[in-house]
VMD Tcl script that draws the C-alpha trace (Angstrom):
set ca {
  {0.07 -0.13 -0.32}
  {1.65 3.14 -0.75}
  {1.70 5.78 1.36}
  {2.19 9.62 1.50}
  {5.55 9.03 2.64}
  {5.88 6.76 0.14}
  {4.83 9.30 -2.76}
  {7.10 11.74 -1.69}
  {10.32 9.74 -1.91}
  {9.20 8.28 -4.87}
  {8.56 11.66 -6.19}
  {12.35 13.71 -5.04}
  {14.15 11.13 -6.44}
  {12.20 11.51 -10.05}
  {10.85 7.79 -9.97}
  {14.85 6.42 -10.74}
  {14.93 3.78 -9.35}
  {18.57 4.30 -9.34}
  {18.57 6.98 -8.13}
  {16.67 5.25 -4.31}
  {19.52 3.21 -4.47}
  {21.82 5.69 -4.54}
  {20.09 7.81 -1.66}
  {20.95 5.55 0.58}
  {19.60 8.32 3.02}
  {15.52 9.04 4.41}
  {13.62 8.18 0.48}
  {15.20 4.41 0.73}
  {13.51 4.35 4.30}
  {10.21 4.78 2.79}
  {10.26 3.27 -0.62}
  {11.68 -0.32 -1.44}
  {13.89 -0.47 -4.74}
  {10.18 -2.96 -5.68}
  {7.47 -0.27 -4.53}
  {9.55 2.02 -6.72}
  {10.04 -0.16 -10.08}
  {6.17 -0.82 -9.42}
  {4.91 2.48 -9.35}
  {6.62 3.55 -11.93}
  {4.81 0.54 -14.23}
  {1.40 1.83 -12.97}
  {2.76 5.23 -13.88}
  {3.45 4.61 -16.79}
  {0.48 1.91 -17.63}
  {-1.66 4.93 -16.41}
  {-0.12 7.36 -19.19}
  {-0.40 5.66 -21.54}
  {-4.40 5.27 -20.74}
  {-4.97 8.77 -20.38}
  {-3.30 9.51 -23.85}
  {-5.89 7.23 -25.19}
  {-3.04 4.56 -26.11}
  {-4.21 1.57 -24.51}
  {-7.51 -0.40 -24.49}
  {-10.16 -0.34 -22.75}
  {-9.70 -3.84 -20.46}
  {-5.59 -2.54 -20.67}
  {-6.60 0.75 -18.96}
  {-9.23 -1.02 -16.72}
  {-6.99 -3.23 -15.36}
  {-3.90 -0.18 -14.76}
  {-7.30 1.45 -12.85}
  {-8.08 -2.12 -11.09}
  {-4.48 -1.86 -9.48}
  {-4.04 1.77 -9.04}
  {-7.36 1.19 -6.67}
  {-5.13 -1.87 -4.95}
  {-2.48 -0.12 -4.55}
  {-3.76 3.60 -3.58}
  {-6.28 2.74 -1.45}
  {-7.84 6.85 -0.37}
  {-9.03 8.79 -3.04}
  {-7.20 12.35 -1.55}
  {-3.86 9.71 -2.48}
  {-5.32 8.77 -6.40}
  {-5.17 12.57 -6.74}
  {-1.95 12.14 -5.45}
  {-0.78 9.91 -8.52}
  {-2.58 11.57 -10.92}
  {-1.29 14.60 -10.27}
  {2.35 12.83 -10.78}
  {0.75 11.23 -13.97}
  {-0.01 15.40 -15.45}
  {3.30 15.39 -15.12}
  {4.58 12.30 -16.19}
  {2.77 13.72 -19.56}
  {4.48 17.43 -19.21}
  {7.65 15.55 -19.23}
}
mol new
graphics top color blue
foreach p $ca { graphics top sphere $p radius 0.5 }
foreach p [lrange $ca 0 end-1] q [lrange $ca 1 end] { graphics top cylinder $p $q radius 0.2 }
display resetview
């Protein structure tokens, strides 16, 4: 389950699992490499959906994955904000 601290740690390293490995500090304590990879993959899938490039089934699966990973509506809002950041890169 993602927490605000984990999302903040992910954001602070820019979603870069290598940066997480090198950080050795608080980010690493808050977020595991596996969680970083999981969130990165989910954000990529949600971005594909946001851009209209995924099938209905693909997007439905991504949405369910988001709901399973982030149960709180406010947290989902934060994740959706991260998707918007990814889209602007």
